[in-house]
C-alpha positions in Angstrom: -25.0 -37.2 53.1 -21.7 -37.7 55.0 -19.0 -35.1 54.4 -16.0 -36.5 52.6 -12.6 -35.3 51.6 -12.2 -34.4 47.9 -9.5 -36.9 46.9 -9.7 -35.8 43.2 -7.9 -32.5 44.0 -4.4 -32.3 42.5 -1.8 -31.8 45.2 1.2 -29.5 44.6 4.5 -31.1 43.7 7.4 -29.6 45.5 10.6 -29.1 43.5 13.4 -31.4 44.6 16.8 -29.8 45.1 19.3 -32.3 46.5 21.3 -31.2 49.5 23.9 -33.4 51.1 25.2 -33.1 54.7 28.1 -35.0 56.2 28.2 -35.0 60.0 30.2 -37.1 62.4 31.0 -39.5 59.5 27.3 -39.9 58.5 25.9 -38.5 55.3 22.2 -37.6 54.8 20.4 -36.2 51.8 17.6 -33.7 51.9 15.6 -32.8 48.8 13.5 -30.1 50.5 16.0 -28.1 52.5 15.3 -25.2 50.2 12.1 -24.6 52.0 14.0 -23.1 54.9 14.5 -19.4 54.0 18.1 -18.4 54.4 16.8 -15.2 56.0 14.4 -16.9 58.4 15.2 -14.6 61.4 14.1 -11.6 59.4 11.0 -13.5 58.2 10.0 -14.0 61.9 9.9 -10.2 62.2 8.6 -9.4 58.8 6.8 -12.1 56.8 7.1 -10.0 53.6 10.7 -11.0 53.5 9.8 -14.7 52.8 11.4 -15.9 49.5 8.9 -15.8 46.6 9.4 -19.5 45.7 8.8 -20.6 49.3 5.7 -18.4 49.6 4.3 -19.7 46.3 4.7 -23.3 47.5 3.1 -22.7 50.9 0.2 -20.9 49.2 -0.2 -23.8 46.8 -0.3 -26.2 49.8 -3.0 -24.0 51.4 -5.0 -23.9 48.2 -4.9 -27.7 47.9 -5.9 -28.2 51.5 -8.8 -25.8 51.0 -9.9 -27.8 47.9 -9.6 -31.2 49.7 -11.7 -30.0 52.6 -14.2 -27.9 50.7 -17.0 -30.4 51.3 -16.3 -30.3 55.1 -17.3 -26.7 55.3 -20.8 -27.3 56.6 -19.6 -29.9 59.1 -16.7 -27.7 60.2 -19.1 -24.8 60.7 -21.6 -27.0 62.6 -18.8 -28.2 64.9 -17.6 -24.6 65.4 -21.1 -23.5 66.4 -21.4 -26.4 68.8 -18.1 -25.5 70.4 -19.1 -21.8 70.5 -22.4 -22.8 72.1 -20.6 -24.5 74.9 -18.7 -21.4 75.8 -20.5 -18.8 77.9 -20.4 -15.7 75.7 -20.0 -13.3 78.7 -17.8 -15.6 80.7 -15.9 -14.2 83.7 -13.2 -15.4 85.9 -13.3 -15.4 89.7 -11.8 -12.1 91.0 -8.5 -12.4 92.8 -8.0 -10.1 95.8 -4.9 -8.0 96.3 -5.4 -5.8 99.4 -7.8 -3.1 98.4 -8.8 -4.4 95.0 -9.9 -7.7 93.4 -8.7 -8.2 89.8 -10.5 -10.1 87.1 -10.6 -11.0 83.4 -14.0 -11.3 81.7 -15.6 -11.4 78.2 -18.5 -9.4 76.8 -20.8 -11.1 74.3 -18.8 -11.3 71.0 -15.4 -10.7 72.6 -12.4 -12.7 71.4 -9.9 -11.2 74.0 -12.1 -9.7 76.7 -11.2 -7.0 79.2 -9.3 -6.7 82.5 -10.9 -5.0 85.4 -10.7 -4.5 89.1 -13.1 -3.7 91.9 -12.4 -1.9 95.2 -13.0 -4.3 98.1 -13.1 -4.3 101.9 -9.6 -5.4 103.0 -11.0 -7.6 105.8 -14.2 -9.1 104.3 -13.1 -9.0 100.6 -16.6 -7.8 99.8 -16.9 -5.4 96.8 -17.3 -1.7 97.6 -18.4 -0.5 94.2 -18.7 -1.3 90.5 -15.8 -2.8 88.5 -13.5 -0.4 86.6 -11.9 -1.5 83.3 -8.1 -1.3 83.5 -7.4 -2.7 80.1 -9.8 -3.4 77.2 -8.0 -6.0 75.3 -10.8 -6.4 72.8 -10.6 -2.7 71.8 -6.8 -2.9 71.8 -6.9 -5.9 69.4 -8.6 -3.8 66.7 -5.3 -1.9 66.2 -3.6 -5.2 65.3 -5.9 -6.9 62.7 -3.3 -9.4 61.4 -2.5 -10.9 64.8 -2.9 -10.0 68.4 -1.8 -11.8 71.6 -1.3 -10.4 75.1 1.7 -11.7 77.0 1.6 -10.2 80.5 -0.8 -7.9 82.3 0.7 -6.8 85.6 -0.1 -4.1 88.1 2.4 -2.4 90.3 2.7 -3.0 94.0 1.0 0.4 94.8 -1.7 -0.5 92.2 -1.3 2.8 90.4 0.3 1.4 87.2 -0.3 -1.4 84.7 2.3 -2.9 82.5 1.3 -5.1 79.6 3.0 -6.7 76.6 1.6 -7.7 73.2 2.7 -9.7 70.2 1.5 -8.5 66.8 3.0 -11.2 64.6 3.0 -14.6 66.4 6.8 -14.6 66.6 6.6 -14.0 70.4 8.4 -10.7 70.3 6.4 -8.6 72.7 6.2 -4.8 72.8 5.6 -3.3 76.3 3.3 -0.5 77.3 2.5 1.3 80.6 -0.9 2.6 81.6 -1.4 5.2 84.4 -4.4 3.7 86.3 -5.2 7.1 87.7 -5.4 9.1 84.4 -5.8 6.3 81.9 -2.9 7.5 79.9 -1.0 4.8 77.9 2.6 5.2 76.8 5.1 2.9 75.0 8.2 2.0 76.8 10.6 1.4 73.9 10.8 -2.2 74.8 10.0 -4.2 71.6 11.7 -7.6 71.9 10.6 -8.8 75.3 9.8 -12.5 75.8 6.4 -11.5 77.2 6.8 -11.8 80.9 7.0 -8.6 83.1 7.9 -8.1 86.8 7.5 -5.0 88.9 9.8 -4.2 91.8 8.3 -2.8 95.0 9.5 0.7 94.3 6.6 0.9 91.7 8.9 2.3 89.1 11.4 -0.5 88.2 10.2 -3.0 85.6 12.1 -6.2 84.8 11.8 -8.1 81.6 13.6 -10.7 79.5 14.8 -10.0 75.9 15.4 -12.3 73.0 18.6 -12.5 71.1 18.9 -12.5 67.3 18.2 -16.3 67.3 14.9 -15.7 69.2 16.2 -17.1 72.5 15.3 -15.4 75.8 18.8 -14.7 77.0 19.0 -11.6 79.2 17.2 -9.7 81.9 16.9 -6.0 81.8 15.4 -3.4 84.1 14.3 0.2 83.6 12.8 3.1 85.6 9.6 3.1 83.6 8.7 6.6 84.6 11.9 8.3 83.4 11.8 8.9 79.7 15.5 9.4 79.6 16.4 6.2 81.5 18.1 3.5 79.5 17.5 -0.2 80.1 20.0 -1.7 82.5 21.4 -5.1 81.8 20.8 -7.2 85.0 21.7 -10.7 83.9 23.0 -12.1 80.6 23.2 -15.9 79.9 26.2 -16.8 77.9 25.3 -20.5 77.4 22.9 -20.8 74.4 21.6 -24.0 76.0 20.0 -22.1 78.8 16.8 -19.9 78.7 16.2 -17.0 81.1 13.0 -15.9 82.8 12.1 -13.4 85.5 9.4 -13.4 88.3 9.2 -13.0 92.0 9.3 -15.2 95.1 6.1 -16.4 96.8 6.3 -13.6 99.4 7.2 -11.0 96.8 10.3 -10.1 98.7 12.6 -11.1 95.9 12.9 -10.6 92.2 13.7 -14.1 90.9 15.8 -14.7 87.8 15.9 -18.2 86.5 18.4 -19.6 84.0 17.5 -23.2 83.1 17.2 -25.9 80.6 15.0 -29.0 80.9 17.2 -30.6 83.5 19.3 -28.0 85.3 18.4 -24.8 87.2 20.2 -21.8 88.4 18.4 -19.0 90.4 19.5 -15.4 91.1 17.8 -13.1 93.5 17.4 -9.3 93.9 15.6 -7.8 97.0 12.4 -6.3 95.5 12.7 -3.3 97.8 16.1 -2.4 96.5 16.0 -3.3 92.8 19.3 -1.6 92.0 21.1 -4.3 94.0 23.2 -6.7 92.0 21.6 -10.2 91.7 23.0 -12.9 94.0 23.1 -16.6 93.0 21.2 -19.0 95.2 23.0 -22.1 94.1 25.3 -22.4 91.0 24.1 -24.7 88.2 25.1 -28.3 88.5 24.2 -30.6 85.6 21.0 -32.5 86.3 20.1 -30.6 89.5 16.7 -28.8 89.4 15.4 -26.6 92.2 12.8 -24.0 93.0 12.7 -21.8 96.1 9.8 -20.7 98.3 10.5 -18.2 101.0 8.9 -18.5 104.4 10.1 -16.9 107.6 13.9 -17.1 107.8 14.2 -20.0 105.3 14.0 -20.9 101.7 12.1 -24.1 101.2 13.6 -25.8 98.2 11.9 -28.3 96.0 14.7 -30.3 94.4 15.9 -33.5 92.9 19.3 -33.1 94.5 20.9 -36.1 96.2 19.1 -38.7 94.1 15.6 -37.5 94.9 14.1 -38.6 91.5 10.6 -37.5 92.4 11.8 -34.5 94.3 12.1 -33.7 98.0 11.8 -30.5 100.0 14.9 -29.1 101.7 15.5 -25.8 103.4 18.3 -23.3 103.8 18.6 -20.0 105.6 17.7 -17.0 103.5 20.9 -15.4 104.5 23.0 -18.4 103.5 21.2 -20.4 100.7 24.3 -22.1 99.3 24.0 -25.8 98.5 26.2 -26.8 101.4 23.6 -25.3 103.8 20.6 -27.3 102.3 19.1 -29.6 104.9 16.3 -32.2 104.6 12.8 -31.0 105.4 10.4 -33.4 103.7 12.0 -36.5 102.4 11.9 -38.0 98.9 9.1 -40.6 98.4 9.5 -42.6 95.3 6.4 -42.7 93.1 5.0 -39.5 94.6 6.2 -36.6 92.4 6.2 -33.1 93.8 4.8 -31.1 90.9 4.7 -27.7 92.6 5.1 -25.9 95.9 3.6 -22.6 97.1 4.4 -20.8 100.4 1.9 -18.7 102.3 2.3 -16.8 105.6 1.5 -19.9 107.7 1.4 -22.7 105.2 3.4 -24.7 102.7 1.2 -26.2 100.0 2.4 -28.9 97.6 0.8 -30.4 94.5 1.9 -34.0 94.0 1.1 -36.7 91.6 0.8 -40.4 92.6 -0.6 -43.3 90.5 -1.2 -40.8 87.7 -3.6 -38.6 89.8 -2.8 -35.2 91.4 -3.3 -34.4 95.1 -3.1 -31.2 97.2 -1.3 -31.5 100.6 -1.2 -28.6 103.0 1.3 -28.2 105.8 0.8 -25.9 108.7 4.2 -24.4 109.3 3.3 -23.5 112.9 2.4 -27.0 114.1 3.9 -29.2 111.4 0.5 -30.9 110.9 -0.5 -31.9 107.4 -3.8 -32.6 105.7 -5.0 -33.4 102.2 -7.9 -32.2 100.1 -9.8 -35.3 99.0 -11.4 -36.0 95.6 -13.5 -39.0 94.5 -13.5 -39.5 90.7 -11.2 -42.0 89.2 -9.7 -39.5 86.7 -9.5 -35.7 87.3 -7.3 -32.6 86.9 -6.3 -30.1 89.6 -4.7 -26.7 89.3 -3.5 -24.3 92.0 -4.6 -20.8 91.3 -2.1 -18.0 91.6 -2.6 -15.6 94.6 -1.6 -12.0 94.8 -1.7 -12.3 98.6 0.8 -14.1 100.8 -0.5 -13.5 104.3 -3.8 -15.2 103.7 -5.4 -18.5 104.8 -7.2 -18.9 101.5 -6.0 -21.3 98.8 -7.6 -21.2 95.4 -7.7 -24.3 93.3 -9.6 -25.7 90.3 -11.0 -29.1 89.7 -12.5 -30.9 86.7 -12.7 -34.3 85.1 -13.4 -35.4 81.6 -17.1 -35.4 82.5 -17.2 -32.7 85.2 -17.0 -29.0 84.1 -14.3 -27.0 85.8 -15.0 -25.8 89.3 -13.1 -23.1 91.1 -12.8 -23.3 94.9 -11.5 -21.2 97.7 -10.2 -23.3 100.5 -9.6 -21.9 104.0 -6.5 -23.6 105.3 -7.3 -22.6 108.9 -10.9 -23.9 109.1 -10.7 -26.4 106.2 -13.8 -24.8 104.7 -14.2 -25.4 101.0 -16.2 -22.8 99.1 -17.3 -23.3 95.5 -16.8 -19.9 93.8 -17.7 -20.9 90.2 -18.8 -23.8 88.1 -18.0 -23.6 84.4 -21.3 -23.0 82.6 -22.1 -24.9 79.4 -24.9 -22.8 77.8 -25.9 -25.4 75.3 -26.3 -27.9 78.1 -24.2 -30.7 79.6 -25.3 -33.7 81.6 -22.3 -35.7 83.1 -24.5 -38.8 83.3 -24.6 -38.9 79.5 -20.9 -39.7 79.4 -18.6 -42.4 80.8 -15.0 -41.7 82.0 -12.6 -44.6 82.4 -9.0 -45.0 83.5 -7.2 -48.0 82.1 -3.7 -49.5 82.4 -2.5 -51.3 79.3 0.6 -53.3 79.2 3.3 -52.0 76.8 5.6 -54.3 74.9 8.3 -54.2 77.6 5.9 -54.9 80.4 5.3 -51.4 81.7 1.8 -50.4 82.5 0.7 -47.3 80.6 -2.3 -45.3 81.9 -5.0 -44.2 79.5 -7.9 -41.9 80.2 -11.1 -42.3 78.1 -14.3 -40.5 77.7 -17.3 -41.7 75.6 -21.0 -41.6 75.5 -22.6 -43.7 78.1 -23.5 -47.1 76.7 -21.0 -47.0 73.9 -20.5 -50.5 72.6 -17.1 -52.0 73.0 -17.4 -54.1 69.8 -14.8 -52.3 67.7 -17.4 -50.2 65.9 -16.7 -46.9 67.4 -14.1 -44.5 65.9 -11.4 -43.4 68.4 -9.2 -40.3 68.6 -6.0 -41.1 70.5 -4.1 -38.0 71.8 -0.6 -37.9 73.2 2.4 -35.7 73.9 5.1 -37.5 75.8 8.1 -35.1 76.0 9.7 -32.6 78.5 7.9 -34.2 81.4 4.6 -32.6 80.3 1.6 -34.6 81.7 -1.7 -34.3 79.9 -4.4 -33.5 82.6 -7.6 -35.5 82.7 -9.7 -32.4 82.7 -12.9 -31.1 81.2 -12.7 -29.9 77.6 -15.9 -28.7 75.9 -14.5 -29.0 72.4 -13.9 -32.8 72.4 -17.6 -33.3 73.1 -18.2 -32.6 69.4 -16.4 -35.8 68.7 -17.8 -37.9 71.6 -21.4 -36.9 70.7 -20.7 -38.2 67.2 -19.8 -41.6 68.6 -16.1 -41.2 69.1 -14.2 -42.6 72.0 -11.7 -39.9 73.1 -8.5 -41.3 74.7 -5.4 -39.7 76.2 -2.4 -41.9 76.5 -0.2 -41.0 79.5 3.0 -42.3 77.9 6.6 -42.2 79.0 8.3 -38.9 78.4 5.6 -37.3 80.5 5.4 -37.5 84.3 2.1 -39.3 84.8 3.8 -41.9 86.9 6.6 -39.8 88.4 9.9 -38.3 87.2 11.3 -41.7 86.3 8.5 -41.9 83.8 10.0 -38.9 82.1 13.5 -40.2 82.3 12.4 -43.4 80.6 11.1 -41.5 77.6 14.0 -39.2 76.7 17.5 -39.4 75.0 18.4 -43.0 74.2 15.1 -44.1 75.8 12.9 -41.9 73.5 11.6 -44.9 71.5 9.6 -45.9 74.7 7.4 -42.9 74.1 6.4 -44.0 70.6 6.1 -47.6 71.5 3.8 -46.8 74.4 1.5 -44.8 72.1 1.4 -47.5 69.4 0.8 -50.2 72.1 -2.0 -48.0 73.5 -3.7 -47.8 70.1 -3.3 -51.6 69.6 -4.6 -52.4 73.1 -7.7 -50.2 72.7 -8.5 -52.0 69.5 -8.1 -55.4 71.1 -10.3 -54.3 74.0 -13.1 -53.3 71.6 -13.0 -49.6 72.0 -12.2 -49.3 68.3 -10.7 -51.2 65.5 -7.6 -51.0 63.3 -8.0 -48.3 60.7 -10.6 -46.4 62.8 -8.1 -44.8 65.2 -7.2 -41.2 64.5 -4.1 -40.0 66.2 -3.6 -36.4 67.3 -0.5 -34.6 68.5 1.0 -31.2 68.4 4.5 -29.8 68.6 6.6 -32.6 70.3 3.3 -34.5 70.1 3.7 -34.1 66.3 6.9 -36.0 66.6 5.0 -38.7 68.6 2.4 -39.2 65.9 4.9 -39.1 63.1 7.1 -41.8 64.7 4.0 -43.8 65.6 2.8 -43.6 62.0 6.1 -45.0 60.7 5.8 -48.0 63.2 2.3 -49.2 62.1 0.8 -47.4 59.2 -2.3 -49.6 59.0 -3.3 -49.1 62.6 -4.3 -45.5 61.9 -7.4 -44.2 60.1 -6.0 -40.7 59.9 -3.5 -38.3 61.6 -3.8 -34.8 62.9 -0.3 -33.2 63.4 -0.4 -29.6 64.7 2.8 -27.6 64.3 4.7 -31.0 64.4 8.4 -31.2 65.4 9.3 -33.8 62.8 12.6 -32.8 61.2 14.4 -33.7 64.4 17.9 -34.6 63.1 18.2 -31.4 61.0 16.8 -29.2 63.7 18.9 -30.6 66.5 22.0 -30.1 64.2 21.3 -26.4 63.6 22.6 -24.5 66.7 21.3 -21.2 65.3 17.6 -22.2 65.8 15.9 -20.8 68.9 15.3 -24.1 70.7 18.2 -26.3 69.6 20.9 -25.9 72.3 18.4 -25.9 75.1 16.8 -29.1 73.7 20.0 -31.2 73.6 19.4 -32.5 77.2 16.1 -33.8 75.9 17.1 -35.3 72.6 20.9 -35.5 72.6 23.4 -33.5 70.6 23.9 -35.0 67.1 26.6 -32.4 66.4 29.0 -33.9 68.8 27.7 -37.3 69.9 27.6 -40.2 67.3 25.3 -42.3 69.5 22.8 -39.3 69.8 23.0 -38.9 66.0 22.1 -42.5 65.4 19.4 -42.6 68.0 17.6 -39.6 66.5 18.2 -40.8 62.9 16.4 -44.0 63.9 13.1 -42.3 64.8 13.0 -38.8 63.3 9.8 -38.9 61.3 11.2 -36.9 58.3 14.2 -39.1 58.0 12.1 -42.3 58.2 9.5 -41.6 55.5 9.3 -44.7 53.3 7.1 -46.0 50.5 3.8 -46.8 52.2 0.0 -46.5 52.0 -0.4 -43.6 54.3 -3.7 -42.6 55.8 -5.3 -39.2 55.3 -3.2 -36.6 57.1 -3.9 -33.0 58.2 -0.7 -31.2 59.0 -0.6 -27.6 60.3 2.1 -24.9 60.9 2.6 -21.2 61.4 4.9 -19.0 59.3 6.2 -17.0 62.3 6.5 -20.0 64.7 9.8 -19.7 66.5 9.4 -23.1 68.3 8.6 -25.4 65.4 9.7 -23.5 62.3 7.3 -23.6 59.3 9.6 -25.6 57.1 9.4 -28.7 59.3 5.8 -29.5 58.5 6.2 -28.2 54.9 9.2 -30.5 54.2 7.5 -33.5 55.9 4.3 -33.1 53.9 6.1 -32.9 50.6 8.2 -36.0 51.4 5.3 -38.1 52.6 3.3 -37.2 49.5 6.3 -38.2 47.4 6.3 -41.6 49.0 2.5 -42.1 49.2 1.5 -45.4 47.5 -2.2 -45.0 48.2 -4.6 -42.3 47.3 -5.3 -40.7 50.7 -4.6 -37.0 50.7 -1.7 -35.5 52.6 -2.7 -31.9 53.5 -0.7 -29.0 54.8 -2.2 -25.8 56.2 0.2 -23.1 57.0 -1.1 -20.0 58.9 0.7 -17.2 57.1 -0.1 -14.7 59.9 0.5 -16.7 63.1 3.0 -18.7 65.1 3.2 -21.7 67.3 -0.1 -21.1 69.1 -2.1 -20.5 65.9 -4.9 -17.9 66.1 -5.1 -16.1 69.4 -8.8 -15.2 69.8 -10.9 -17.6 71.8 -13.3 -18.1 68.8 -10.7 -18.0 66.0 -8.7 -20.7 67.7 -11.8 -22.9 67.9 -12.1 -22.7 64.1 -8.8 -24.5 63.8 -10.0 -27.2 66.2 -13.3 -27.4 64.3 -11.4 -28.2 61.0 -9.3 -30.9 62.8 -12.4 -32.5 64.2 -14.3 -32.3 60.9 -11.4 -34.0 59.3 -11.4 -36.8 61.9 -15.2 -37.4 61.5 -14.9 -37.5 57.7 -12.1 -40.1 57.5 -13.9 -42.7 59.6 -17.5 -42.1 58.3 
């Protein structure tokens, strides 16, 4: 018998308390604003502070969702076991060499978090000289944090005698930092409790840099401390005064500089400190200029700068002397090529490697900095994903990269840039079995309503009929320039093996077709994102991949905004919707400058506090503000109580408002994780349980 949703369950009815807001001459009403706890900052740190009325409502929503999905339990458990069976229980990474050691992360059978280890190696041959030693047992550590556990950074010092790691015990992304002596095994707290997660050692092996969050959960300041001096106080290194800019800290490619980045989505400012002298005051590379982005990569006497300066929409590479990196000294090195987006650049001792995207596919190009000669690593499939692996070593000819496609499991390669030898180090194992020939991967271009061609990647069982009979899950994101890779994901096979077509729409707002593709899907052009997604769904139905009412849409975070807006455009197209931690209360959120992400997000969405046009643009598409009487399809909406990115009340308010306006009988379900944040459960198995529920829901509504 096919598992079905229990539509007879009685949903909670949220109280309506009218709130009126007048802003820039516009007035809006909100009956569910009460769901935002007045003390939300404290709730992020301590969930017991949540108001009793709000807690009662969220628990009622969870109870309702559990009742509606009760008959899906067997299907959900089956899908979970399938997903689990495709993961190698004792999976391991490929060790990364760093002079006399190679570092690795691996799982033992049953592990959710695994362990970190290192092996002594021959400096020349990189061959192991003994057995691995465990430097951090994350699985054992997680037992001390039963409610929630997530590691942020695990970073060894330059002399490889010390390990710094950060952990989040609530899901609110406030990380506590610890130090481990790798000689004695002793672990000590540092007193750092509100880091943003990332950690960076200086070369003196005692100075640790980190970023702290302010009272509104924004990463705003860089601190440093002599980690071995119990009496040492944190030193403020850099403080960002503009709430629209976030701060991060890392190091340059060579490791010669500590690198502080202050940035929003469209503007960058970098500050540098020599890593050998970490007490030196930071020096600005190039002051921020609105709309100018840049990253630096040190090689020899120059910084090589990937930037969109001077109209280089898809980025160019310039260079400037390390001793004089000011903008007036930037000179052309590799010119801008429209349509070929420079995604990332990495410098090595003799090479400059760039990852680019052209015609929606990534490419790796390697430049020999001694001769100026360039060559490319070639790939043959029509849709695939590439990733450049991080390297601890700078003076090396070896480049590590990963490759996969929707049908090809991930492969990890080491590539010798001197000899052009490609060595396969690891192929992702699928213990339950996987035959790529059983599946078909396609790349389509569909024509959107304004004539633009939108790429779509599809995977399905080989021989799937294109007669409209197959259900289809359409996934999208379409914001911040994020591009969804066409890589291998074992989880989605549980849908495909049940007859689904799985499709990714590479819509405007991402950068699948270059930076202009992103610019054409933000601010006043944001509706292009939603139109592309709806047009993709309609086109796939017209081409026979599915049919109206049999398409499930899936999006998370800003992708939740996408599916919410697409739902309002064409309610009858969709057979169901999965909205994970959805950013749907756009107008209210972008009008609250105390929220963690609001000021930094204004360049993406517009500022409705000061700009009437921005207000009207957002009001026209914000899913929460455009709920109307309609026959809505079944919906599964999720959120996290301690989520600092998309706060819990956004999905809670939206679910209540849609249910109020529902003219049909399809259930509108809300599931709030009361002990997690934006990323949901952190363990590799626990996180799959959430996906299993989503996929069981998708199967049930089209069966």
